[in-house]
C-alpha positions in Angstrom: 57.1 80.4 125.4 55.0 77.3 125.0 56.3 73.7 126.1 56.4 70.8 123.6 57.6 67.4 123.6 59.8 65.8 120.5 59.9 62.3 119.9 63.3 61.6 118.4 62.2 58.0 117.7 59.5 59.2 115.0 61.3 59.8 111.6 63.0 63.1 111.0 60.2 64.0 108.5 57.5 62.9 110.5 58.6 64.8 114.4 58.3 68.0 113.8 54.9 67.9 112.2 52.9 68.2 116.0 54.5 71.1 117.3 53.8 72.6 113.5 50.6 72.4 114.0 50.0 74.7 117.2 52.2 77.4 114.5 51.0 76.9 111.5 48.6 79.7 111.0 52.1 81.9 110.8 53.4 80.3 108.2 52.5 83.4 106.2 54.7 85.8 108.5 57.2 83.6 108.1 57.0 83.3 104.0 57.3 87.1 105.7 60.1 86.2 107.2 62.0 84.9 104.7 61.6 87.2 102.0 62.6 90.3 104.4 66.3 87.9 105.1 66.8 86.9 101.8 66.6 91.1 100.2 69.2 91.5 103.6 71.7 89.0 102.4 74.3 90.5 99.7 73.2 89.7 96.0 76.1 86.7 95.4 74.2 84.6 98.4 71.6 83.8 97.1 72.8 81.3 95.1 75.3 79.4 97.3 71.1 79.2 99.5 69.5 78.1 96.6 72.1 75.1 95.5 72.8 74.5 99.6 68.8 73.8 100.4 68.8 72.1 96.4 71.8 69.8 97.7 70.6 70.0 101.7 71.4 65.8 101.9 75.4 66.3 101.1 75.6 69.0 102.8 74.1 68.5 106.3 74.1 65.9 108.2 71.6 63.7 109.1 68.7 64.5 110.8 68.4 67.6 109.4 67.5 67.3 105.8 64.1 65.1 106.8 63.4 67.8 109.6 63.7 70.4 107.3 61.4 69.1 104.8 59.0 68.0 107.8 58.9 71.6 109.0 58.2 73.0 105.0 56.0 70.4 104.4 53.3 71.0 108.0 53.3 74.1 108.3 53.1 74.6 103.9 56.6 76.3 102.9 58.3 75.8 100.2 62.1 74.2 102.4 64.1 77.0 101.0 62.3 79.2 103.3 63.1 76.8 106.4 66.2 77.1 105.9 66.5 80.6 106.0 65.4 81.4 108.7 66.8 78.2 110.7 70.5 78.7 109.3 71.2 81.5 107.5 71.0 84.2 111.0 73.1 81.9 112.8 75.6 82.5 109.9 75.8 86.0 108.9 73.9 88.0 111.1 76.5 86.4 114.4 77.5 89.9 115.1 74.0 91.1 115.3 72.4 89.0 117.9 74.1 88.7 121.6 74.1 85.1 123.0 74.4 84.5 126.7 75.0 79.9 126.8 75.3 79.4 131.2 74.7 76.6 132.9 73.3 76.8 136.9 74.2 74.7 139.8 71.7 71.3 138.7 74.0 71.2 135.5 71.0 73.1 133.8 72.6 74.8 130.3 70.4 77.0 129.9 70.8 79.3 126.2 69.9 82.9 126.0 69.4 84.7 123.0 67.9 88.6 122.5 67.4 88.7 118.5 67.1 92.5 117.9 68.5 92.1 114.8 65.5 91.2 112.9 61.9 90.9 113.8 61.6 90.1 116.8 58.2 90.7 117.4 57.3 87.4 114.6 60.4 85.5 116.2 58.9 85.6 119.6 55.5 85.0 118.4 57.2 81.8 117.5 59.9 80.8 120.1 59.3 77.5 122.0 60.8 75.1 124.1 61.0 71.6 123.0 62.0 68.9 125.3 63.6 66.2 122.8 63.1 62.2 124.0 64.1 59.1 122.7 61.8 56.3 124.2 60.2 58.3 126.6 62.9 59.6 128.3 63.4 63.5 127.7 67.6 63.4 127.2 67.9 67.1 126.2 66.1 70.0 126.1 65.8 73.4 124.0 
């Protein structure tokens, strides 16, 4: 996976722009992923998703809403698709995906997920590592 630095000192709407420029070519695939995922949702869930996104500023803590709007803008996709891909798999497919969190001897924490529940070929292409920095210092990496 590629590795990037993200500047937490930038406004939430701007901080993902540089990273997303590397993935803009995948925007059509992201739309397909979102549509595929939307099609897997029970019918009663879709209105809830739309409401969640409409009221995103009240539904999620900052900086999430601003970051999701920034990612959508950078990729030229709608924010509902970005939220679908980023949030709903964690909420609705937890039983279908294996996750492991481990810490090594130097206290570094690792998260591994196999994403075997949903279109892993595309997800593999858009997965990356992020060093989250503030004031030029890495505060966390994922």
